[in-house]
TIDRENMAR-840570 format. One record per residue (C-alpha): residue in one letter; x, y, z. Coordinates in steps of 0.05 Angstrom, whole numbers, plus 5000, padded with zeros to 4 digits. Layout:
# residues N
SITE  sese    px    py    pz
SITE     A     X     Y     Z
...
# end
This chain:
# residues 478
SITE  sese    px    py    pz
SITE     M  6066  4112  5355
SITE     S  6007  4118  5308
SITE     S  5954  4069  5286
SITE     R  5913  4068  5223
SITE     L  5838  4054  5215
SITE     P  5817  4002  5163
SITE     L  5800  4032  5096
SITE     A  5728  4013  5102
SITE     D  5722  4047  5168
SITE     V  5756  4112  5140
SITE     A  5707  4111  5082
SITE     A  5646  4104  5129
SITE     A  5672  4163  5174
SITE     A  5682  4207  5116
SITE     N  5608  4200  5096
SITE     L  5582  4222  5165
SITE     S  5565  4294  5177
SITE     P  5594  4331  5238
SITE     A  5527  4326  5274
SITE     A  5523  4251  5262
SITE     L  5595  4243  5288
SITE     I  5577  4281  5352
SITE     R  5513  4239  5361
SITE     G  5552  4174  5348
SITE     A  5570  4126  5294
SITE     V  5501  4117  5258
SITE     A  5498  4076  5195
SITE     P  5482  4120  5135
SITE     G  5438  4067  5106
SITE     Q  5394  4068  5168
SITE     Q  5385  4143  5162
SITE     Q  5366  4140  5090
SITE     T  5313  4089  5104
SITE     T  5285  4130  5160
SITE     Q  5279  4191  5117
SITE     E  5245  4154  5061
SITE     R  5186  4134  5105
SITE     W  5123  4172  5099
SITE     P  5117  4194  5174
SITE     W  5185  4230  5165
SITE     R  5163  4265  5103
SITE     L  5095  4282  5135
SITE     M  5134  4314  5191
SITE     E  5178  4356  5146
SITE     A  5118  4378  5106
SITE     A  5078  4394  5167
SITE     V  5133  4440  5195
SITE     T  5140  4479  5130
SITE     L  5065  4488  5123
SITE     G  5057  4504  5196
SITE     I  5105  4562  5191
SITE     L  5073  4587  5126
SITE     L  5006  4583  5159
SITE     L  5030  4625  5219
SITE     V  5057  4681  5171
SITE     I  4996  4683  5127
SITE     I  4943  4679  5184
SITE     A  4980  4734  5222
SITE     V  4970  4781  5166
SITE     S  4902  4761  5141
SITE     D  4873  4759  5214
SITE     S  4898  4830  5223
SITE     I  4859  4852  5162
SITE     H  4797  4815  5182
SITE     A  4803  4843  5255
SITE     A  4806  4913  5225
SITE     N  4737  4905  5194
SITE     W  4750  4960  5143
SITE     V  4677  4954  5117
SITE     D  4616  4921  5147
SITE     G  4600  4857  5109
SITE     M  4670  4848  5081
SITE     P  4689  4776  5063
SITE     D  4733  4738  5109
SITE     V  4804  4747  5079
SITE     R  4830  4692  5123
SITE     V  4789  4644  5079
SITE     T  4823  4676  5019
SITE     A  4892  4669  5046
SITE     L  4879  4597  5066
SITE     L  4851  4579  4999
SITE     A  4913  4611  4966
SITE     L  4958  4567  5009
SITE     I  4919  4503  4994
SITE     A  4920  4519  4918
SITE     A  4996  4531  4920
SITE     V  5012  4466  4955
SITE     P  4994  4416  4901
SITE     L  5020  4461  4845
SITE     A  5087  4465  4879
SITE     A  5090  4389  4885
SITE     R  5076  4375  4812
SITE     R  5128  4385  4758
SITE     L  5091  4437  4721
SITE     H  5126  4496  4686
SITE     W  5124  4559  4730
SITE     T  5080  4597  4677
SITE     A  5028  4540  4678
SITE     A  5029  4539  4753
SITE     Y  5018  4616  4758
SITE     A  4964  4614  4703
SITE     I  4924  4560  4742
SITE     G  4932  4599  4808
SITE     L  4906  4663  4772
SITE     V  4844  4625  4747
SITE     V  4833  4596  4815
SITE     G  4843  4665  4844
SITE     V  4789  4697  4798
SITE     V  4739  4644  4820
SITE     V  4755  4651  4894
SITE     V  4752  4725  4892
SITE     C  4687  4729  4851
SITE     W  4657  4676  4896
SITE     Q  4673  4717  4958
SITE     M  4651  4785  4930
SITE     L  4587  4762  4900
SITE     G  4565  4734  4966
SITE     M  4567  4802  4999
SITE     E  4503  4833  5024
SITE     H  4509  4888  4970
SITE     F  4489  4836  4919
SITE     T  4437  4799  4957
SITE     G  4381  4835  4919
SITE     Q  4399  4798  4854
SITE     A  4379  4725  4853
SITE     W  4420  4708  4792
SITE     F  4495  4699  4789
SITE     W  4500  4737  4725
SITE     E  4458  4795  4750
SITE     R  4509  4801  4809
SITE     F  4568  4796  4763
SITE     V  4542  4852  4718
SITE     D  4530  4897  4781
SITE     L  4602  4886  4803
SITE     R  4628  4898  4734
SITE     F  4587  4965  4733
SITE     R  4614  4988  4799
SITE     L  4687  4973  4779
SITE     E  4677  5011  4714
SITE     D  4646  5070  4751
SITE     W  4710  5069  4799
SITE     F  4758  5069  4744
SITE     T  4721  5126  4709
SITE     Q  4724  5168  4771
SITE     A  4796  5149  4785
SITE     F  4821  5171  4717
SITE     N  4780  5237  4716
SITE     D  4797  5266  4783
SITE     G  4730  5244  4813
SITE     I  4708  5219  4881
SITE     T  4688  5151  4897
SITE     T  4648  5130  4958
SITE     D  4627  5058  4935
SITE     N  4652  5004  4986
SITE     V  4651  4947  4933
SITE     P  4710  4967  4892
SITE     F  4755  4976  4956
SITE     V  4733  4909  4983
SITE     F  4747  4876  4914
SITE     F  4820  4907  4913
SITE     V  4832  4885  4985
SITE     V  4808  4812  4972
SITE     A  4848  4809  4907
SITE     A  4909  4837  4940
SITE     V  4908  4782  4993
SITE     W  4904  4731  4940
SITE     L  4959  4760  4896
SITE     A  5004  4770  4956
SITE     T  4995  4699  4981
SITE     F  4992  4650  4924
SITE     P  5050  4666  4879
SITE     T  5097  4680  4938
SITE     T  5076  4614  4973
SITE     L  5091  4580  4906
SITE     I  5162  4613  4906
SITE     V  5174  4589  4978
SITE     L  5154  4518  4965
SITE     R  5190  4513  4898
SITE     R  5252  4561  4901
SITE     R  5263  4560  4979
SITE     N  5260  4637  4974
SITE     P  5218  4668  5030
SITE     W  5230  4742  5016
SITE     P  5175  4759  4964
SITE     L  5123  4730  5014
SITE     L  5153  4767  5071
SITE     I  5161  4833  5034
SITE     L  5088  4831  5004
SITE     L  5054  4806  5065
SITE     G  5096  4850  5110
SITE     T  5073  4911  5068
SITE     L  4999  4892  5076
SITE     L  5010  4884  5152
SITE     A  5044  4950  5158
SITE     V  4990  4990  5120
SITE     N  4936  4954  5159
SITE     V  4969  4966  5227
SITE     S  4982  5038  5212
SITE     Y  4907  5047  5194
SITE     L  4890  5016  5260
SITE     G  4933  5068  5298
SITE     G  4974  5015  5336
SITE     R  4918  4975  5368
SITE     Q  4945  4910  5338
SITE     W  5017  4928  5335
SITE     D  5038  4881  5391
SITE     L  4997  4817  5375
SITE     H  4995  4810  5298
SITE     F  5062  4841  5288
SITE     A  5095  4795  5339
SITE     F  5065  4732  5309
SITE     F  5088  4756  5239
SITE     V  5160  4769  5263
SITE     I  5161  4699  5296
SITE     G  5135  4669  5233
SITE     A  5183  4708  5188
SITE     A  5243  4686  5229
SITE     L  5222  4614  5230
SITE     L  5208  4616  5154
SITE     V  5277  4644  5138
SITE     M  5309  4590  5180
SITE     R  5264  4534  5150
SITE     T  5279  4551  5078
SITE     G  5352  4557  5091
SITE     L  5353  4489  5124
SITE     L  5312  4458  5068
SITE     A  5363  4485  5016
SITE     R  5418  4453  5056
SITE     M  5384  4388  5065
SITE     G  5372  4383  4991
SITE     R  5447  4395  4979
SITE     W  5464  4342  5031
SITE     R  5417  4291  5000
SITE     S  5445  4304  4929
SITE     R  5516  4292  4954
SITE     G  5496  4230  4996
SITE     T  5515  4265  5062
SITE     P  5474  4239  5119
SITE     F  5442  4286  5171
SITE     P  5400  4274  5235
SITE     D  5330  4253  5225
SITE     F  5302  4308  5270
SITE     I  5347  4365  5252
SITE     S  5285  4404  5230
SITE     L  5255  4400  5302
SITE     S  5322  4421  5333
SITE     F  5329  4482  5287
SITE     L  5255  4500  5299
SITE     G  5264  4497  5372
SITE     V  5329  4538  5375
SITE     T  5302  4591  5327
SITE     L  5237  4597  5367
SITE     L  5273  4609  5432
SITE     A  5321  4661  5399
SITE     V  5260  4698  5369
SITE     L  5221  4697  5436
SITE     A  5282  4723  5470
SITE     L  5290  4781  5416
SITE     I  5214  4798  5428
SITE     V  5221  4800  5502
SITE     V  5282  4848  5494
SITE     S  5243  4891  5443
SITE     R  5185  4899  5490
SITE     A  5231  4946  5533
SITE     L  5246  4988  5469
SITE     P  5198  5043  5442
SITE     R  5151  5023  5384
SITE     P  5185  5041  5315
SITE     D  5125  5088  5300
SITE     R  5140  5128  5364
SITE     V  5215  5137  5353
SITE     E  5228  5208  5326
SITE     P  5292  5190  5283
SITE     L  5255  5133  5250
SITE     T  5193  5177  5240
SITE     A  5235  5232  5206
SITE     V  5268  5179  5160
SITE     W  5200  5151  5142
SITE     S  5172  5221  5129
SITE     G  5230  5235  5083
SITE     I  5217  5170  5045
SITE     A  5142  5183  5043
SITE     D  5144  5256  5019
SITE     P  5153  5240  4944
SITE     F  5087  5200  4949
SITE     D  5045  5257  4977
SITE     E  5011  5264  4912
SITE     L  4992  5190  4910
SITE     S  4967  5193  4982
SITE     L  4921  5250  4959
SITE     D  4894  5205  4903
SITE     M  4883  5147  4951
SITE     E  4844  5196  4996
SITE     R  4801  5216  4937
SITE     L  4788  5144  4915
SITE     F  4782  5111  4984
SITE     G  4767  5167  5032
SITE     G  4692  5162  5030
SITE     I  4682  5089  5044
SITE     D  4642  5068  5103
SITE     S  4704  5047  5142
SITE     K  4712  5049  5218
SITE     R  4763  5103  5213
SITE     G  4715  5153  5183
SITE     V  4722  5207  5129
SITE     P  4787  5247  5135
SITE     I  4753  5315  5147
SITE     H  4816  5341  5181
SITE     S  4861  5327  5123
SITE     F  4844  5396  5090
SITE     S  4865  5368  5023
SITE     S  4837  5384  4954
SITE     N  4777  5338  4969
SITE     F  4725  5345  5023
SITE     I  4683  5284  5024
SITE     L  4615  5288  5055
SITE     Q  4592  5215  5044
SITE     G  4612  5162  5094
SITE     D  4623  5157  5169
SITE     I  4643  5221  5201
SITE     N  4689  5208  5259
SITE     P  4720  5274  5285
SITE     G  4765  5235  5336
SITE     Q  4791  5256  5402
SITE     G  4854  5291  5377
SITE     I  4867  5367  5377
SITE     V  4872  5394  5309
SITE     V  4895  5464  5323
SITE     R  4909  5509  5385
SITE     V  4892  5583  5380
SITE     D  4908  5641  5423
SITE     A  4867  5702  5399
SITE     P  4838  5766  5430
SITE     E  4769  5747  5407
SITE     V  4726  5693  5381
SITE     G  4727  5682  5306
SITE     L  4720  5630  5251
SITE     L  4785  5599  5225
SITE     R  4795  5583  5151
SITE     G  4837  5525  5132
SITE     A  4815  5505  5062
SITE     S  4764  5531  5009
SITE     Y  4727  5489  4957
SITE     D  4693  5513  4893
SITE     H  4671  5450  4855
SITE     Y  4612  5410  4881
SITE     T  4596  5337  4865
SITE     T  4543  5292  4891
SITE     R  4596  5258  4933
SITE     G  4633  5317  4962
SITE     W  4667  5384  4948
SITE     Q  4733  5391  4908
SITE     Q  4781  5444  4894
SITE     S  4790  5468  4822
SITE     S  4858  5459  4790
SITE     V  4908  5491  4837
SITE     V  4970  5526  4811
SITE     A  5025  5529  4866
SITE     T  5065  5593  4867
SITE     K  5135  5602  4890
SITE     P  5148  5603  4966
SITE     V  5132  5668  5003
SITE     P  5186  5691  5053
SITE     Q  5171  5703  5125
SITE     G  5135  5770  5140
SITE     S  5124  5787  5067
SITE     F  5056  5756  5054
SITE     G  5018  5800  5009
SITE     G  4948  5775  5027
SITE     E  4890  5771  4981
SITE     D  4851  5828  4947
SITE     E  4816  5875  4989
SITE     S  4753  5849  5023
SITE     V  4684  5876  5005
SITE     Y  4666  5884  5077
SITE     E  4662  5956  5100
SITE     A  4694  5947  5171
SITE     R  4761  5913  5171
SITE     R  4814  5911  5226
SITE     D  4878  5871  5240
SITE     V  4877  5813  5290
SITE     V  4940  5781  5316
SITE     A  4931  5708  5334
SITE     R  4980  5652  5352
SITE     V  4961  5589  5317
SITE     S  4994  5520  5331
SITE     V  4973  5465  5286
SITE     E  4972  5393  5316
SITE     Q  4947  5360  5254
SITE     S  4953  5376  5178
SITE     A  5014  5419  5191
SITE     R  5016  5439  5116
SITE     V  4954  5479  5125
SITE     L  4952  5555  5144
SITE     F  4893  5572  5188
SITE     T  4873  5644  5188
SITE     F  4820  5694  5211
SITE     G  4792  5722  5150
SITE     L  4847  5746  5100
SITE     P  4920  5733  5120
SITE     R  4961  5798  5123
SITE     E  5027  5779  5154
SITE     I  5055  5710  5175
SITE     S  5114  5690  5217
SITE     R  5141  5634  5175
SITE     E  5153  5617  5101
SITE     V  5095  5587  5063
SITE     T  5073  5569  4993
SITE     I  5011  5594  4967
SITE     D  4964  5548  4927
SITE     Q  4919  5590  4882
SITE     T  4859  5563  4848
SITE     A  4865  5559  4773
SITE     P  4827  5617  4737
SITE     G  4767  5601  4696
SITE     A  4800  5631  4634
SITE     V  4874  5618  4615
SITE     R  4919  5642  4559
SITE     L  4966  5587  4541
SITE     D  5032  5611  4512
SITE     I  5053  5558  4462
SITE     E  5125  5573  4461
SITE     G  5133  5604  4531
SITE     S  5136  5574  4600
SITE     A  5077  5536  4625
SITE     A  5095  5547  4700
SITE     A  5030  5590  4711
SITE     A  4983  5541  4677
SITE     P  4939  5492  4715
SITE     R  4969  5424  4725
SITE     E  4927  5390  4671
SITE     L  4947  5442  4620
SITE     A  5021  5435  4635
SITE     G  5034  5389  4576
SITE     V  4985  5416  4526
SITE     A  5032  5471  4502
SITE     R  5087  5424  4491
SITE     E  5042  5379  4454
SITE     I  5016  5432  4407
SITE     A  5087  5455  4393
SITE     A  5111  5386  4378
SITE     R  5052  5376  4327
SITE     E  5068  5441  4292
SITE     E  5141  5423  4284
SITE     A  5119  5357  4255
SITE     G  5073  5396  4205
SITE     E  5008  5370  4238
SITE     P  4947  5417  4241
SITE     F  4918  5439  4310
SITE     S  4868  5392  4339
SITE     A  4824  5400  4399
SITE     D  4836  5328  4423
SITE     V  4899  5352  4463
SITE     I  4856  5397  4509
SITE     P  4836  5362  4572
SITE     E  4762  5350  4586
SITE     G  4729  5412  4616
SITE     W  4769  5463  4580
SITE     V  4742  5497  4517
SITE     P  4785  5539  4467
SITE     V  4751  5608  4458
SITE     G  4805  5645  4421
SITE     S  4876  5644  4394
SITE     E  4935  5686  4373
SITE     V  4968  5666  4305
SITE     G  5032  5693  4277
SITE     D  5046  5722  4209
SITE     D  5069  5653  4186
SITE     G  5007  5620  4210
SITE     E  5040  5589  4269
SITE     L  4996  5586  4332
SITE     L  5027  5630  4387
SITE     A  4976  5630  4441
SITE     L  4911  5595  4458
SITE     D  4853  5622  4501
SITE     L  4818  5569  4544
SITE     E  4757  5574  4591
SITE     N  4739  5521  4644
# end
């Protein structure tokens, strides 16, 4: 025997969500009235902004606690102002280009206000004088950056950090509030946090990273719930008034349980398989890391100048912090001086290597050594060298004669070079690698030779011309 509900009761039950059915028969009209009141809307906004604030402050406070440079502006203020600027622009029905343009203008004002308030500019009383000084320092930085120079000025570095915090916070916060998409914010701020934590050597791995993970999980939950609430509201489907708090509590408990479990696991930067994978990913960017060292290695940071990197730049300006780690272990029959790198170009900010030409790998045991020494007394010394840092450097007593592993020799570019226009440029210095191709392309196009294709520092001193007037080789001196 079956019974049927009245048609009105069936329609009312169909409009209720499963959560409302479990909670009991609550009139949809009453829910809509509750959710239209300002306390409910204020609660929803407070939950969203609170989660955003947790993520943003976790990253910006990590950068502030690192204290990269003395007198650096408080980037927590930068991130907080970016969040405050994004909230009203997300609430208004502005086109996204207009919102980003307004945010960019506000960001320029905020960054300049923080930069010009640094102690480096306190000697200038007028705003315009400070602005001119900042512009001059940035111009000098870009000049050194694009001419293989060394920079030791703290101001450009601080400027880039403050600007990066704003650019990583404002547009991504706008995307979260408008598009309910948390991933751009989490990726950019997570990258800043990873770089900062790796610089700190793990001192803040537990605290700031834990807060960031908690905030990231809550933000993913929150944006997903807001998207569903929007669809429910558009369809007229009722939902519990305090569903946001319920989801918030459940997600927070799950994240805390995950963090407790992860405490028993080794840190990711200490797991050898993960370290090997990361090394494989980072290897193609070794050249970029050398440029970053050249441009930012000489700032007065707490980490100190990287004197044990043995790269193409040996910066002498800035804080020297040799550290407590062992660079190399040596087992030798006598005391001697180890050579790890040689520099031949001096600047007022440090030593540099001239252009380096990397030759092919040298097999084990067949190392030919360098030219004969000018010293009268020479003898072979057998030493066992174990490198703990900068493993890509070969440390030797005097001139190496024989080695027990395969290496690649980096030779300093000669002061005079004959550039074969139609031949291979493999033996040419790095900055001359494309010159021969450019000259050959211009000759094919019927254009005359012009010295504007030769990099700065190289001077043509001779040439070889074929019977048909075609340029075959070019002699250059550095």
